[in-house]
C-alpha positions as CSV (number, residue, x, y, z in Angstrom):
1,M,96.6,113.6,62.9
2,L,98.4,116.5,64.4
3,T,97.2,115.4,68.0
4,F,98.8,112.0,67.1
5,E,102.0,113.5,66.2
6,T,101.9,115.8,69.4
7,N,101.3,112.7,71.5
8,T,104.2,110.8,69.9
9,L,106.7,113.7,70.2
10,Q,105.8,114.0,74.0
11,W,106.3,110.3,74.6
12,L,109.7,110.5,72.6
13,L,110.7,113.1,74.6
14,I,109.9,111.2,77.9
15,G,111.7,108.5,76.5
16,F,114.9,110.7,75.9
17,E,114.8,112.1,79.4
18,A,114.3,108.6,81.0
19,T,117.2,107.2,78.9
20,V,119.7,109.9,80.0
21,G,118.6,109.5,83.8
22,F,119.2,105.7,83.5
23,L,122.5,106.3,81.7
24,L,123.8,108.4,84.5
25,V,122.7,106.0,87.3
26,V,124.5,103.1,85.2
27,G,127.5,105.1,84.3
28,S,128.0,106.6,87.9
29,K,129.4,103.1,88.7
30,S,132.5,104.0,86.6
31,Q,133.1,107.0,88.4
32,P,135.6,107.4,91.4
33,F,132.9,109.4,93.1
34,P,129.6,108.0,91.8
35,Q,127.2,110.2,94.2
36,P,126.8,113.3,92.0
37,S,126.0,111.8,88.7
38,R,123.9,109.2,90.5
39,R,121.9,111.6,92.2
40,F,121.2,113.7,89.3
41,G,120.3,110.8,87.5
42,M,117.8,109.6,90.0
43,L,116.5,113.3,90.3
44,I,115.9,113.2,86.4
45,L,114.1,109.6,86.6
46,S,111.9,111.1,89.4
47,L,110.9,114.2,87.4
48,T,110.4,112.2,84.2
49,F,108.1,109.6,86.0
50,L,106.0,112.6,87.2
51,V,105.8,114.0,83.8
52,A,105.0,110.5,82.5
53,V,102.1,109.9,85.0
54,G,101.0,113.7,84.2
55,Q,101.1,112.5,80.4
56,L,98.0,110.3,81.2
57,A,95.9,113.4,82.5
58,P,93.2,114.9,80.5
59,K,95.7,117.9,80.2
60,P,99.3,116.5,79.8
61,V,102.5,118.5,79.6
62,T,102.7,120.0,76.4
63,V,105.6,119.9,74.0
64,I,106.8,123.4,75.2
65,G,106.7,122.3,78.7
66,H,108.7,119.4,77.8
67,L,111.3,121.7,76.2
68,I,111.4,124.1,78.9
69,F,111.8,121.3,81.4
70,L,115.1,120.2,79.4
71,T,116.4,123.6,79.1
72,G,115.7,124.0,82.8
73,I,117.3,121.0,83.9
74,G,120.1,121.1,81.4
75,S,121.1,124.5,82.4
76,F,121.3,123.5,86.1
77,G,123.2,120.2,85.1
78,L,125.5,122.1,83.0
79,L,126.6,124.5,85.9
80,A,127.1,121.4,88.4
81,G,128.7,119.3,85.8
82,I,131.1,121.8,84.4
83,H,132.2,122.6,88.2
84,H,133.0,118.8,88.5
85,L,134.7,118.5,85.1
86,V,137.0,121.5,85.5
87,R,137.4,122.4,89.0
88,T,136.8,119.3,91.5
89,R,138.0,117.1,88.7
90,R,135.7,114.2,90.3
91,E,133.0,113.5,87.7
92,V,132.8,113.6,84.0
93,L,129.3,112.6,82.9
94,I,126.9,115.3,84.3
95,A,128.1,117.9,81.9
96,P,127.9,116.3,78.5
97,F,124.6,114.5,79.5
98,S,123.3,117.6,80.7
99,G,124.4,119.3,77.6
100,F,122.3,117.0,75.4
101,F,119.3,118.2,77.6
102,F,119.9,121.8,77.0
103,C,120.6,121.5,73.1
104,V,117.5,119.7,72.6
105,G,115.4,122.1,74.9
106,V,116.8,125.4,73.3
107,G,116.9,123.9,69.8
108,G,113.3,122.8,70.3
109,L,112.2,126.0,71.5
110,M,113.8,127.9,68.5
111,I,112.2,125.4,66.2
112,Q,108.7,125.9,67.7
113,T,108.9,129.6,67.5
114,W,110.7,129.6,64.1
115,D,108.1,131.1,62.1
116,S,107.3,134.0,64.2
117,L,110.9,135.3,64.1
118,N,112.0,137.8,61.7
119,Q,115.3,137.2,59.6
120,F,117.6,138.7,61.9
121,E,116.3,136.6,64.7
122,Q,116.4,133.5,62.4
123,W,120.1,134.1,61.8
124,S,121.0,134.8,65.5
125,G,119.3,131.5,66.3
126,F,121.0,129.7,63.7
127,L,124.4,131.1,64.9
128,A,123.5,130.2,68.5
129,L,122.7,126.4,67.5
130,V,126.0,126.2,66.0
131,V,127.8,127.5,69.1
132,L,125.6,125.0,71.3
133,G,126.6,122.2,68.8
134,C,130.4,123.2,69.1
135,G,130.0,123.3,72.9
136,Q,128.4,120.0,73.3
137,T,131.0,118.6,70.9
138,W,133.8,120.0,73.3
139,L,131.9,118.5,76.4
140,V,131.4,115.0,74.8
141,F,135.1,114.9,73.7
142,R,136.4,116.4,77.0
143,G,134.0,114.3,79.4
144,L,133.1,111.1,77.6
145,L,136.0,110.3,75.4
146,I,138.9,111.6,77.4
147,G,137.7,112.1,80.7
148,R,140.3,110.6,82.8
149,L,140.4,111.4,86.5
150,P,143.8,110.3,87.8
151,L,143.7,112.8,90.9
152,A,140.0,111.6,91.9
153,W,140.9,108.2,91.6
154,S,143.8,108.6,93.9
155,Q,141.5,110.4,96.4
156,A,138.8,107.7,96.0
157,G,141.5,105.1,96.8
158,M,142.4,106.9,99.9
159,V,138.8,107.1,100.9
160,A,138.4,103.3,100.4
161,L,141.7,102.7,102.3
162,Q,140.4,104.7,105.3
163,R,137.2,102.5,105.3
164,G,139.5,99.2,105.3
165,N,138.1,98.4,101.8
166,I,141.4,97.3,100.0
167,S,140.0,94.7,97.3
168,G,137.0,94.5,95.2
169,D,135.8,96.8,92.4
170,D,135.6,99.7,94.7
171,G,138.5,98.8,96.6
172,A,141.8,100.8,97.2
173,I,143.8,98.6,95.0
174,S,141.1,99.2,91.9
175,C,141.1,103.1,92.6
176,F,144.9,103.4,92.7
177,E,145.5,101.2,89.7
178,K,143.5,103.9,87.8
179,G,145.1,107.0,89.5
180,W,147.7,107.4,86.7
181,D,147.7,109.6,83.8
182,A,150.2,110.3,80.9
183,D,149.3,114.0,80.7
184,E,149.7,114.4,84.7
185,E,152.9,112.4,85.5
186,H,153.5,114.0,88.7
187,L,150.5,111.9,90.0
188,N,151.7,108.5,88.9
189,P,154.3,108.1,91.7
190,M,151.6,108.7,94.3
191,A,149.4,105.7,92.7
192,Y,152.5,103.5,92.3
193,L,153.6,104.0,95.8
194,A,150.4,103.4,97.5
195,L,150.0,100.1,95.5
196,H,153.5,98.9,96.3
197,R,152.6,99.6,99.9
198,I,149.3,97.8,99.9
199,H,150.5,94.7,98.2
200,L,153.3,94.5,100.8
201,F,150.7,94.9,103.4
202,I,148.7,92.0,102.2
203,G,151.8,89.9,101.6
204,D,151.8,89.8,97.8
205,N,155.5,90.8,97.3
206,A,155.6,89.7,93.8
207,T,153.1,92.3,92.7
208,A,154.5,94.7,95.2
209,E,157.9,94.3,93.3
210,E,156.3,95.3,90.1
211,W,154.8,98.2,91.4
212,Y,158.1,99.3,93.0
213,D,159.7,99.0,89.8
214,A,157.1,101.3,88.2
215,L,157.7,103.9,91.1
216,L,161.3,103.9,90.5
217,D,160.8,104.4,86.6
218,A,158.5,107.4,87.7
219,G,161.1,109.1,90.1
220,G,161.2,106.9,93.0
221,E,160.0,107.7,96.6
222,E,161.7,110.9,96.2
223,A,158.9,112.2,93.8
224,V,156.4,111.5,96.2
225,A,155.5,114.1,99.4
226,V,156.5,112.6,102.6
227,E,152.9,113.6,103.9
228,W,151.4,111.2,101.2
229,I,153.9,108.2,102.3
230,E,152.9,108.8,106.1
231,A,149.2,109.0,105.4
232,I,149.2,105.5,103.5
233,H,151.4,103.9,106.2
234,S,149.2,105.5,109.0
235,T,146.0,104.1,107.4
236,L,147.4,100.6,106.8
237,E,148.5,100.5,110.3
238,Q,144.9,101.4,111.6
239,I,143.4,98.6,109.5
240,D,146.0,96.0,110.9
241,K,148.9,96.8,113.0
242,E,150.5,93.5,112.6
243,S,150.3,93.3,108.8
244,S,151.6,97.0,108.8
245,H,155.3,95.7,110.1
246,R,155.7,94.4,106.6
247,L,156.0,98.1,105.3
248,P,159.5,99.6,105.1
249,S,160.6,102.2,107.6
250,L,159.7,105.9,107.4
251,E,162.7,106.9,109.0
252,H,164.7,107.3,105.5
253,N,161.9,109.6,104.3
254,E,161.8,111.8,107.5
255,Q,165.5,112.4,107.3
256,E,165.2,113.5,103.5
């Protein structure tokens, strides 16, 4: 009976690991820069596949081994994820999902050794679990619930524009439409101006006028650095010099 329960727990942990890896790969498509979460998800899936194959061996990975794996990969993911979440602000998935790994791993290791701990160690472990729970709640709230990436979307929009990719789900228009935030209003004019120029470039004057009105409400072109405007114009000119003649002159901005 104990062997059956242990084997079931091992496969449940493998299922948990595979689910997290799958969600990271699928969720990466909603990120402005999908490479970090996609690579981390593929790493988890690859390691999980190896563990699943090893589970069929005469001496499979023990429950303790699974928990150590979760703790190790969770620690690595937390370091990388928090770096992206707080510093580069290009990705919000790795940190919360790695937090799930870390919490399950550490919590499971504590449970496995609980009977061998004295009262002081048990209280310390309980407080550590509470801290982990609070930290994971913050990561989920900060990353999955309110994890907006306006600066990263604008950066991704410029990258797409430099590649000549204007329309589509991964195109510059789609990226710049997500490159605004009510909490970071200084970024909004950058996205609005880019959208105004791109729609002028493709000949959609009606939509361009709508984005220009939004730009005026956000402070007008004076609220945007001249270097950003020049970069947009220069990139569009490289895509199609003929269509770039529809853009307004840069002389006014240069004089200012």
